[in-house]
Phi, psi and omega in degrees: 000132178262153183240152177263129179274136177299140182295143177270141180276129177289143178251145178240156178304138183098347180256359174105148175212170180303134180136252182253143177302139180093347177273156181304124176099342181273121180298128177280138180304131180086356182273145179287162173087021178280128186241104172288154178300136182275166182282350185256024178091009178296134179266150173295144182306336180269000183259148179289158181234137180299139177086359180292131176242128178295141181248138178206161178215159182296317181222117183237128178286103182234179182285165184298149177091008183279144175287160178260135001259013184267209182264137180291142173292161183069008181228147180281157175285169177304142183089356181241143172253142186290158178288140169262148180301123177074013184268000181091184185293150181282157179279140181293172177303150186300329186243017180068024182269156173287143177290144176295141184232145176284136181302128179089357180239136179287151176287176182301329181258016183091170184284350182291149181285161175242120175295156179296108184280353184265318184221080179293130181288136176082355181284135176221151184282165174294146176296139182293146174289167187306321184244024183296133187245013183237129169272123186266154180221144178298140179296135180267117182300139178079010183239134177257142182296346180288349178134193189288337189244022179262170180289148177292152179280164176277130179251138177188186181269351181271147181293145178269158179288125181295146177239129181302135178293139180098351177294130182304131178088352178214115184244009180247159183206138170283130182274332179198158179296134179290145175273165180295133180077001183258142183291148174288135180245143174212156178280139177289166185287128177286157178300138182068061189304330175272086184295152181298134183289350183222163177234161181301156185296333182276351182272086187250006181282126188272166177299139180210156175242107185241121179286161173058043174252147185236169183274124175282175183251120176286167179301142181293152181235135176276140181261133177262114184292342179276000177087359178290155183271115179237112182066050187297326184279357169263359193292312188247118184266335170201168182237131182215172177255117183282169181285169175295129184295342183273355184255146179276116181226158179284145177294152179292154179304138180093357181234148176262156180292132181286144173291153180298139181228161166087197187281181181302164188293336183291344179269354181278153181281090176293341186284015196044104183287181182307165176306133187256144177268128192230131164250129179250127180232118179260105183258352188223003183293142179289159178302140181275158178262144176078012180241122180300144179296137178088354179286152178293149183292150177265159181294148176285154174296134179087010179219144173270113193237151166210160193259118180274006187257035176300144178306130186291165180303125178079011183293342179286348178263124183298142173083003182274145177298141189286336188251028179266128178278167178289150180271127174294131177075255185283156179275180180273154178297145184283336183229148174290164181298144179290155179303135180092343181255330181253212177288160188297143180278339180241151177299146179292168181295155180301143180101344180273349173087006180249137188237347184202166180266149177291161180301151179293150180288168182288155188233003183229156176250139187233162177261155178297142184288160178284155183292148180279135180253110179288157179285158176253140182287153176243115182274340181286328183221129182289072183225132177220127184224134181228127175231122178302147177294114182207156176277153178300137179284153178287147180297134179083357180286151183280147174284136180231141186270132177279115182296344177288345185259002177262160185307133184245122176294331180297313180296320181294314182293319181292322178296319179292321179295319179296323180294315186272358168287337186271339185205158176279162177262117176272124195293337179264017181293138174248007181251348180233139174290156180298138178303150178299154180294337180276353185274137173269101186233164173251130182251144176243122183290113180246017181125330169261152182286163181297139177301342176294333180268328193212124176226151181238154177290333172211138182264013167234105185287128175301139185287334181227162177292327178297320179293322177295319178295325178294320181288335181065007178278143171286137176262097187222165177238146170238118189244130177233084196297326185251027183302149179286142172271157174290156187300329183266009177269153183290130178298161181284132179283148175245131183242133180244116178268005180080206184290340180284341181079171182295151178293135183219158174289135182286339182270302187260355179067019175292146181277153179302139185206171184297345186260004173275139188254129178270138183227177174053046178070019180096002181274346180223157173221147183258126181289133179280352179270309185244359178065022178276140181266119185251152172277141179275132177301138181305327180288344182253002185288144173206143179292160179257151175275186183293342178264005178086013179259148177294144180291337180261026184301321181291340179261007182241088180297334179291344177260000180240328189258146178284335178238132183212155173240137178249131168282128190247151180282186187295336181294346176266004181266144166249351172200160182295124181295141178211155178301155185293150174248135180247115180249127178254116179251116189248128174288124180242027178286178184301320180297322181293323180290314186291325181281346183086007181296319184299310181297322180288324178296321179299314179295321180295320180294316180298317181290332181281328186269324183234151175270189184295336181266003180086005178279145183289139174270350183281165179293154180301135179093344180293149180234159180232158175217150182235134169213154177235161182203149164224253170278344177242167178246131183247113175266155182229128175275116184245031180302140184300334182283350182277147174278334181214145180296145179254131179265137174232125187256133175247100183278335183276085184284344178281345176222067189285152176210169179259113185281357184243134171263331177222152177097349178283317176252126183224164178280131179292343181282324184264348183237029183302307185295320182294314182290320180296320178295323177295314181298319179294334183278336188301313181302323178285325183296325184247021182298329183259015182289128180253001181289136183241013186235087177284139183256094184281325182297316180294326179297315180297320178298317182293316181291325176298320177296320183291329184249018186299324182263010184228305184091163180160212186230133175250121179250115187247148177234111187237136185251341186210171180294127179287118182241011183219146176082191180300136180076025178298139184242159178251155176282118184235002183292136180219111182296341178293340180276346182295133180083003179250174179292339181275357180298327183292344175294336178284347181270353179260151180297153177296315179215186184258013181298309183288332176293314179293322177297320178294322178294325175295324177293326177297317178297328179275353182074032182250113175264153187234126170253130189241118172261123183245138181230067187278142166259350179209193181300132182234359176061067178296330181299326180270307180295329181292350175297329181299304177287329184293318183278327183273358179086020179267206186215146177248133176233133185244140175226078181298140179049058188304131177229125186299317182296326183269319189248355186299315182295320179292322180298306181293325179295323180286330174299314180295322180296317183292319182290328185272353181292148169302131193221142172224157182216172182053056192249157176218131183233139176223142177248126178247152178222163185283171182300136182102351178233160177210150178268128185245320184222154176233143180232137179147195180251105184193182176233139180230130174260342176223191186267001186239327190253134174263119179265127185231114175297326177207153178210134177242186188290346186256359182274132182230156183225145176257142181228125178266129182247139176229166180280145173239016182157180179277137180268148178275125181293339182280347178248171178252154174273137185240146176227148177219128177249122180242123179242111174267121185204169174253127181289164182297335178265013168090028179248135179273124186223159168238115176264128184240128174246125180246144179210133177232135186218152183292162174252136185241144173249356179253133181296327179299323179289327177297316179287324183298324182257017177285151182244106183292322180301314180292322182297316182291325175294317180294317179294327178296320178295320176293323179294321178296317178298322177292327183294343178279346182236350181231155175299148184295328179295328175289324178294318179296317178296321180294324179293316177296319179294324178296319177300315181296318184290324177296313181290327177293323179299318176294319181297317184283327190253341181243350181214043185288341183275356180277167184292147182298333184278006183262134172268111184249124181244134175295148184303318182288340184240024182291339178262005184298317176302321180296313182288330172296321177294318180295326176294321177294333180274352181291155182294341180285334185235341189291157179279174180116137181275359180281349176265113180282168186294326179298311181294322182293316180294322177300315179294323179299312183288332175293318179293327181298327182256010186273139176283172186292312183296322178291322183290327180296316177291329179291319180284316181234097185299161178261126182232133181226146174276142181232010183274348178216076185275135173286158183292341179274350183268145177074027179240127182278132179270186183293333179276000180086007180267152183234129176283127182259156174295164178301140180291155178235139178295142188276089178207145178298333179294345181265354184271135177261122181301341178263016183237180178224140186223148174247128178235129177226141181235019182085352179242318180221163176235112183264133177246099184269131180242120178292156183294339181251022181299136184297147179295331178297321178294316180298322180291322180290325187264315186251345182078019178234163186261336184233161180293327180295335181278347179289129180280113181288348181267003181289146178239359176223134176289141177296144180273102178250163183270004181285149180299320182296316179299317180295318180296315182293320178294326176293318177298317180298316179294323179293317176297323179298319180291333182281344186252148181283346180242160180289130180269105181283126180285126178236114179276128182237115176261126185302127176073011184233330188245143177290341176297346178293336178292313177294324177297317181294332177291340177280347180276080194287347177282348179268170176279109180197180178053038179057036179214167184288169170282168180300315181298315181296318182293322178296322176296318179295319177297318177302315181296319181290326176294319177301316179295318181297317185289322189268338189236329188268142174283168180292131179251149184277133178272107187256354181192204179296323178248148178284131180240156178239000000 
């Protein structure tokens, strides 16, 4: 019998060593991770081990401060993340490798070897006892049973205190004290780790341990090979936690052992991957003996099981919806609203923008559920069995899935937020996963750049292309170079090297960074990208200390920080840097006057440029210009010496020119009164204008001429399709093409006029932001080339109405003008040897295959980068990336912003999945799907996205959990929400089916997603919803740091809404305030100042300022959400059963069946079925790109 040795915790300097407390290697009293010598010959981490060989290499990509050529002291080796104070034991190397060591110097954990703590060879579990109900799994070092973002557990030889399974926040339990030399066993985390605290009132059957019980057989289910849902509520008969895929275990009763599948064994996760989320479905087991018919199934031997098919709330009442929760307080109305009193019974007429009816209201009243009774551990026998309290089901009744038991984004996001509320995230940490994109965290630059700037689809790079193909994951980056930092984070340092410019590698031109190693006494440095040895410029020379670090390391931020800015000399200029110019071009045609757009644009510009006291909001030195246009172009001389602005008209738009040499661009600080008087005059000046043909092409040509030697931003307001002058377009929209293969022709520009014009603007450093106000087809695919290629943004307001859209319009003008902004930019992404950059996704212009040319870039623009292998990577080194952005700041300074990132290399598939980032992956796949949608029919893109989801999860199922039963749906911890987010992407307006989405809106949404950052996209796909009808006094109060505590999140489904409650939902675009039909009058009086729901004005966009605590709290929450988003959140009041805005609100509830797509539960069942087919029937397919091809 072989035994598994408990993993040894690596020690770092400062954490103690044998000798004196506080010295390296000596356990500090009270510190976690103390390892007494084991009885099987285990050595203390500080003791030498026979056969240990020091490892070293000539050039090793290590963290900053390392001596040459080994590993720097005080820093972890590749594959290790440093300890955080009080964070528990560090995670072992990603691949179980020994850290490289400098000859003659001990490693961080002492000279003793470390056994592979992830996959011990020859270790096998104890045979299960006859009625054992727990599948055991080897403890995964650095992993907490609470999920991906929890603290690692303490490992040692002493038994841990058992924790009852099902306790919120802790889903693992020791079944018995471990024997000497025997591996520690624990139950993996069950799906939905935060189990519901209550059960339905009729579920009164208590927890019991009954020997000799067997699994019954649920009704058989037919499988639809086309992926359609057939008998979805019969699909899953119980939910359990499967065994570790790396351990050899006997199949559960009723299942046969699966044949080996997939790639060679070295690619399988021998390590026990993260806790797996499991749905178990027994479709073929024979009827059990001794089990009454209709009783709920019992757990299989070797698995910790519980049944998700408890009778739903109100299931004892015939005809009630299965997924409706009980209503707090008051019950649900017995009848839906009568025609004419509630939401419309028929879809509105075409053109009104509504396509479906909201879900019907609830029809039953329920009692509060009984309390949940957790199981108690049994130390005498390693057996754990859990059965939810439920009444026996009726014979022949269908199995129904409890939506509370499927993966919840709300639980994941709140757990991650709670973790990072307690401590900052150190960017070079190897013991904690990167915070979720939805988490509000503080980052400390430790050598890697902030996750706000740079995210990866997986933070363990596969060592070979074969391993990447096996995982089916895209290896991509999402880069947001100018992202905003949180207020309490350290600003980015700027370094000036003088006329010589920043130090760079002579071969690959990479900039100096913390991962370059200095050698030869400081006279040379080795590039971490190409491994070329460079000579150090004499002006940059500094001696090294005994550890190989520069003596001036503390005075060199470029050698310590992952993000740095360099002031660059004239050789980096293509034109003399100057502060940005902001030109506002306003359409004054008949449509603009009649819709009220002109008057609203005037107010928006004034509020964006000046504050209430008349002080400029722009950066110092910035200038502004104003022009108007219809069939002619009107320039205005705004020289400070004039008493009134002078208008100059250019009627020849086919040969446009700029009639002003001075006075077109002026300082907003010195010309406030002059410019404001002109803006106030414009609505009256053009009130009688009958021209209906605005010439947008000539305007862009004229502004490009004016800013050719300077660069800046052009903000345009266009109301109709340009049919006159340069770039005149034709109406080509045809609804008959919607849903056909020819629909994608509407997504391409009509001609190349605007594309070539946009490329000229890129050369001039002029970015374009386009506000569109169409009443009919406006050809966003063609006009949108201007902002898409120049790095700008398009905003649409169909059928513009001042009362409805005015606040959002003016708010977005202010948001765009106030963002951190750079122009005349060039960006390049570099990677270390063995990797290569192949594709870029986003809104930019490229003249070659490496550089992204950006006329302008602000803090919200993001880009996707696809990375591929160019050879086999060395597991002993780390993979490095560097993003360099050369740009001119808004205040006229030429800078290079550099983001550096170094990450471990993995040879185990389990580590690739363990450190995968689902938020980044779904954002990256959305950018790839949009690119595919321009060349393929959308139905093929949707099918490819679903297939990609299936293949990623199947790869984990086949290679990391192959020993589990075929009927189990096993999801990796990091990707347990991937099916949900894939479904939300399918429901987005950019990809979803349906002829109610016109081509203009679809193309607008596509280009918006292409440039969207990760944090913004997560809220866009899965909105954030909070209840506000019963706020605690601690909620909605701003602290000294400017942060506001929000109420607990609610899953976005109509089944979660209480008719007697009020909820706020925001998706980064709008903020919906939903009011239930039974909301108390006291709440309405406190918030709105009215007594009844009918008196609430659905057209309001600002809450009234009342002195009540509830009103103050809600307004504080609204303002806090507004600050977190890059766009203005327009308030939309939704009264249940009364307003048509409820239709758009219901479309945001992505867990429900809407937007021509399935509900979350149905889609998860379909994915489960497709995974079963993939695992059992299909051979391994080669992953050749972003999408899987055959």
